[in-house]
TIMI-2910 file (N, C-alpha, C, CB; in pm, 1 decimal, decimal comma, always signed):
<rs>
+----------+----------+----------+----------+----------+----------+----------+----------+----------+----------+----------+----------+------+
!      n_x !      n_y !      n_z !     ca_x !     ca_y !     ca_z !      c_x !      c_y !      c_z !     cb_x !     cb_y !     cb_z ! resn !
+----------+----------+----------+----------+----------+----------+----------+----------+----------+----------+----------+----------+------+
! +12652,0 ! +15115,7 ! +12138,5 ! +12486,8 ! +15069,0 ! +12129,5 ! +12492,0 ! +15102,6 ! +11969,1 ! +12344,7 ! +15178,8 ! +12242,0 !  Unk !
! +12569,1 ! +15170,3 ! +11867,2 ! +12574,0 ! +15186,2 ! +11716,7 ! +12582,1 ! +15062,5 ! +11685,5 ! +12683,7 ! +15268,3 ! +11652,4 !  Unk !
! +12686,5 ! +14987,9 ! +11716,7 ! +12746,8 ! +14898,2 ! +11681,1 ! +12600,7 ! +14763,0 ! +11708,1 ! +12902,1 ! +14899,7 ! +11769,9 !  Unk !
! +12555,8 ! +14767,8 ! +11795,9 ! +12415,0 ! +14685,1 ! +11825,1 ! +12342,8 ! +14701,6 ! +11712,4 ! +12322,6 ! +14734,0 ! +11951,0 !  Unk !
! +12298,7 ! +14863,6 ! +11710,9 ! +12181,9 ! +14890,5 ! +11586,4 ! +12257,5 ! +14840,2 ! +11464,2 ! +12130,4 ! +15070,8 ! +11559,4 !  Unk !
! +12397,7 ! +14858,2 ! +11443,7 ! +12401,8 ! +14761,5 ! +11289,1 ! +12373,9 ! +14648,7 ! +11273,1 ! +12511,9 ! +14742,1 ! +11228,3 !  Unk !
! +12448,9 ! +14594,1 ! +11399,3 ! +12450,5 ! +14426,0 ! +11399,4 ! +12252,3 ! +14381,0 ! +11380,1 ! +12539,7 ! +14354,7 ! +11604,3 !  Unk !
! +12188,4 ! +14442,1 ! +11440,9 ! +12078,6 ! +14404,3 ! +11438,2 ! +11983,1 ! +14438,4 ! +11272,3 ! +12030,9 ! +14468,9 ! +11569,2 !  Unk !
! +12057,2 ! +14557,6 ! +11263,7 ! +11989,3 ! +14571,4 ! +11106,8 ! +12029,4 ! +14503,5 ! +10998,9 ! +12000,0 ! +14695,2 ! +11052,3 !  Unk !
! +12182,6 ! +14467,0 ! +10989,2 ! +12215,0 ! +14333,8 ! +10949,1 ! +12166,4 ! +14202,1 ! +10956,2 ! +12296,1 ! +14319,4 ! +10985,1 !  Unk !
! +12140,0 ! +14162,9 ! +11081,6 ! +12040,4 ! +14054,6 ! +11077,2 ! +11920,3 ! +14059,5 ! +11048,0 ! +12030,1 ! +14004,3 ! +11169,2 !  Unk !
! +11837,3 ! +14169,0 ! +11033,8 ! +11709,9 ! +14189,1 ! +10977,7 ! +11726,4 ! +14162,5 ! +10814,9 ! +11656,5 ! +14341,3 ! +11016,0 !  Unk !
! +11850,0 ! +14254,8 ! +10769,4 ! +11830,9 ! +14203,3 ! +10616,0 ! +11879,8 ! +14062,9 ! +10551,5 ! +11899,7 ! +14300,8 ! +10533,4 !  Unk !
! +11928,7 ! +13999,5 ! +10633,6 ! +11999,3 ! +13894,4 ! +10606,4 ! +11872,6 ! +13759,0 ! +10637,0 ! +12148,2 ! +13900,4 ! +10707,6 !  Unk !
! +11756,0 ! +13819,7 ! +10747,8 ! +11624,2 ! +13688,1 ! +10780,7 ! +11557,1 ! +13770,9 ! +10641,8 ! +11495,1 ! +13688,1 ! +10989,5 !  Unk !
! +11540,3 ! +13870,0 ! +10587,0 ! +11468,9 ! +13924,2 ! +10433,6 ! +11541,8 ! +13841,0 ! +10357,4 ! +11487,5 ! +14096,7 ! +10376,1 !  Unk !
! +11661,9 ! +13825,7 ! +10336,9 ! +11688,5 ! +13787,4 ! +10224,0 ! +11677,1 ! +13636,3 ! +10216,3 ! +11807,5 ! +13838,5 ! +10190,0 !  Unk !
! +11659,4 ! +13554,9 ! +10318,2 ! +11642,4 ! +13398,5 ! +10363,7 ! +11507,3 ! +13392,3 ! +10342,9 ! +11685,3 ! +13351,0 ! +10523,3 !  Unk !
! +11404,3 ! +13453,1 ! +10383,4 ! +11308,4 ! +13452,2 ! +10373,8 ! +11281,6 ! +13482,3 ! +10198,9 ! +11265,8 ! +13531,7 ! +10479,9 !  Unk !
! +11317,5 ! +13563,8 ! +10119,7 ! +11313,0 ! +13582,2 !  +9999,4 ! +11318,5 ! +13436,6 !  +9935,7 ! +11416,5 ! +13676,8 !  +9962,2 !  Unk !
! +11439,4 ! +13384,5 !  +9970,3 ! +11511,6 ! +13292,5 !  +9904,7 ! +11422,9 ! +13130,1 !  +9905,2 ! +11663,0 ! +13294,4 !  +9983,2 !  Unk !
! +11361,9 ! +13164,1 ! +10013,5 ! +11258,3 ! +13020,3 ! +10108,1 ! +11114,4 ! +13032,2 !  +9991,1 ! +11185,7 ! +13082,1 ! +10352,9 !  Unk !
! +11107,2 ! +13122,6 !  +9974,3 ! +10976,4 ! +13182,5 !  +9909,7 ! +10973,4 ! +13128,8 !  +9732,7 ! +10985,8 ! +13379,5 !  +9926,8 !  Unk !
! +11113,1 ! +13190,7 !  +9702,4 ! +11135,5 ! +13137,3 !  +9579,9 ! +11182,5 ! +12971,4 !  +9569,2 ! +11238,1 ! +13228,8 !  +9523,1 !  Unk !
! +11220,9 ! +12905,0 !  +9645,7 ! +11236,2 ! +12763,4 !  +9661,1 ! +11104,2 ! +12695,8 !  +9674,8 ! +11321,5 ! +12732,5 !  +9777,4 !  Unk !
! +11029,3 ! +12754,1 !  +9738,4 ! +10900,7 ! +12722,8 !  +9757,8 ! +10818,8 ! +12735,2 !  +9627,7 ! +10849,7 ! +12805,0 !  +9863,3 !  Unk !
! +10800,2 ! +12799,9 !  +9519,6 ! +10762,4 ! +12848,8 !  +9425,7 ! +10815,2 ! +12737,2 !  +9325,3 ! +10802,0 ! +12987,9 !  +9417,2 !  Unk !
! +10947,0 ! +12752,4 !  +9314,5 ! +11023,8 ! +12627,7 !  +9221,4 ! +10942,1 ! +12466,2 !  +9243,2 ! +11215,0 ! +12609,5 !  +9288,3 !  Unk !
! +10935,8 ! +12452,1 !  +9366,8 ! +10890,8 ! +12333,1 !  +9432,5 ! +10764,3 ! +12289,3 !  +9367,6 ! +10871,8 ! +12354,6 !  +9581,0 !  Unk !
! +10673,7 ! +12420,0 !  +9386,0 ! +10523,7 ! +12393,0 !  +9323,2 ! +10543,1 ! +12370,6 !  +9192,1 ! +10415,5 ! +12511,4 !  +9335,8 !  Unk !
! +10589,7 ! +12447,6 !  +9099,5 ! +10612,9 ! +12442,9 !  +8930,8 ! +10648,0 ! +12302,4 !  +8936,7 ! +10745,3 ! +12551,6 !  +8849,8 !  Unk !
! +10755,2 ! +12254,9 !  +8995,5 ! +10825,2 ! +12105,0 !  +8965,6 ! +10709,0 ! +12012,0 !  +9000,4 ! +10974,5 ! +12064,2 !  +9069,2 !  Unk !
! +10662,3 ! +12035,1 !  +9121,3 ! +10539,5 ! +11915,9 !  +9128,3 ! +10386,8 ! +11946,0 !  +9026,9 ! +10483,1 ! +11910,8 !  +9314,7 !  Unk !
! +10348,3 ! +12069,4 !  +8994,1 ! +10278,7 ! +12058,1 !  +8889,0 ! +10339,5 ! +12000,7 !  +8770,9 ! +10233,5 ! +12167,9 !  +8865,9 !  Unk !
! +10445,2 ! +12031,6 !  +8715,9 ! +10513,8 ! +11955,9 !  +8600,4 ! +10494,2 ! +11810,5 !  +8588,4 ! +10656,0 ! +11973,6 !  +8608,2 !  Unk !
! +10520,8 ! +11750,9 !  +8710,9 ! +10498,1 ! +11614,4 !  +8760,2 ! +10377,8 ! +11548,4 !  +8743,9 ! +10518,2 ! +11609,4 !  +8883,9 !  Unk !
! +10262,9 ! +11641,8 !  +8809,8 ! +10149,9 ! +11598,9 !  +8790,0 ! +10064,1 ! +11609,2 !  +8648,0 ! +10095,5 ! +11652,7 !  +8883,8 !  Unk !
! +10140,8 ! +11717,0 !  +8565,1 ! +10099,1 ! +11706,8 !  +8440,2 ! +10180,5 ! +11584,7 !  +8345,3 ! +10114,5 ! +11849,2 !  +8386,0 !  Unk !
! +10284,4 ! +11561,1 !  +8382,4 ! +10362,2 ! +11463,0 !  +8304,9 ! +10285,3 ! +11306,0 !  +8361,1 ! +10551,1 ! +11482,9 !  +8345,7 !  Unk !
! +10273,0 ! +11320,1 !  +8469,6 ! +10173,5 ! +11179,5 !  +8505,7 ! +10048,0 ! +11128,1 !  +8423,5 ! +10106,6 ! +11201,5 !  +8643,5 !  Unk !
!  +9959,2 ! +11285,9 !  +8421,5 !  +9855,5 ! +11287,3 !  +8362,8 !  +9846,3 ! +11238,6 !  +8208,0 !  +9819,6 ! +11404,8 !  +8383,6 !  Unk !
!  +9972,9 ! +11289,4 !  +8151,2 !  +9981,4 ! +11242,5 !  +7984,9 !  +9997,4 ! +11103,1 !  +8006,4 ! +10118,5 ! +11307,8 !  +7881,4 !  Unk !
! +10090,9 ! +11036,0 !  +8069,8 ! +10133,0 ! +10904,1 !  +8085,6 ! +10017,2 ! +10828,7 !  +8073,7 ! +10203,5 ! +10877,8 !  +8208,6 !  Unk !
!  +9950,6 ! +10850,1 !  +8163,3 !  +9825,8 ! +10770,1 !  +8206,0 !  +9690,9 ! +10801,0 !  +8096,7 !  +9784,7 ! +10821,1 !  +8374,6 !  Unk !
!  +9730,5 ! +10918,6 !  +8012,3 !  +9635,7 ! +10905,3 !  +7904,9 !  +9698,0 ! +10835,6 !  +7792,9 !  +9583,0 ! +11036,3 !  +7861,0 !  Unk !
!  +9832,7 ! +10812,3 !  +7769,5 !  +9899,8 ! +10734,1 !  +7682,2 !  +9861,1 ! +10614,4 !  +7701,1 ! +10028,4 ! +10742,1 !  +7686,7 !  Unk !
!  +9866,8 ! +10600,2 !  +7805,7 !  +9869,5 ! +10458,8 !  +7872,5 !  +9691,1 ! +10368,3 !  +7820,9 !  +9889,8 ! +10496,0 !  +8086,8 !  Unk !
!  +9618,3 ! +10464,8 !  +7829,0 !  +9481,2 ! +10439,9 !  +7838,9 !  +9439,9 ! +10417,7 !  +7665,1 !  +9399,2 ! +10579,1 !  +7926,8 !  Unk !
!  +9532,4 ! +10487,1 !  +7568,3 !  +9475,2 ! +10496,5 !  +7456,6 !  +9541,8 ! +10357,3 !  +7408,5 !  +9500,0 ! +10636,4 !  +7376,5 !  Unk !
!  +9707,4 ! +10315,5 !  +7431,4 !  +9730,3 ! +10199,5 !  +7393,8 !  +9649,1 ! +10070,1 !  +7400,1 !  +9819,8 ! +10186,6 !  +7441,4 !  Unk !
!  +9590,5 ! +10086,5 !  +7554,7 !  +9514,2 !  +9976,6 !  +7589,2 !  +9382,1 !  +9934,6 !  +7529,7 !  +9495,7 !  +9989,9 !  +7706,8 !  Unk !
!  +9354,5 ! +10070,5 !  +7447,2 !  +9207,1 ! +10040,9 !  +7402,0 !  +9245,7 ! +10000,8 !  +7257,1 !  +9088,1 ! +10180,4 !  +7413,6 !  Unk !
!  +9373,7 ! +10022,7 !  +7196,4 !  +9394,7 !  +9990,7 !  +7080,0 !  +9430,0 !  +9879,6 !  +7042,0 !  +9455,8 ! +10051,9 !  +7041,5 !  Unk !
+----------+----------+----------+----------+----------+----------+----------+----------+----------+----------+----------+----------+------+
</rs>
């Protein structure tokens, strides 16, 4: 019974670590998406200025 408890605890710790990693990946993905959006907006703004001149 003690071994089962240890294995369950180890599994719970592993799941918590995986959850934290996934949350970090999700945050990084969001930051990348935001950066891409800002870059696209900057390019579009520059294109408009070139077309106007």
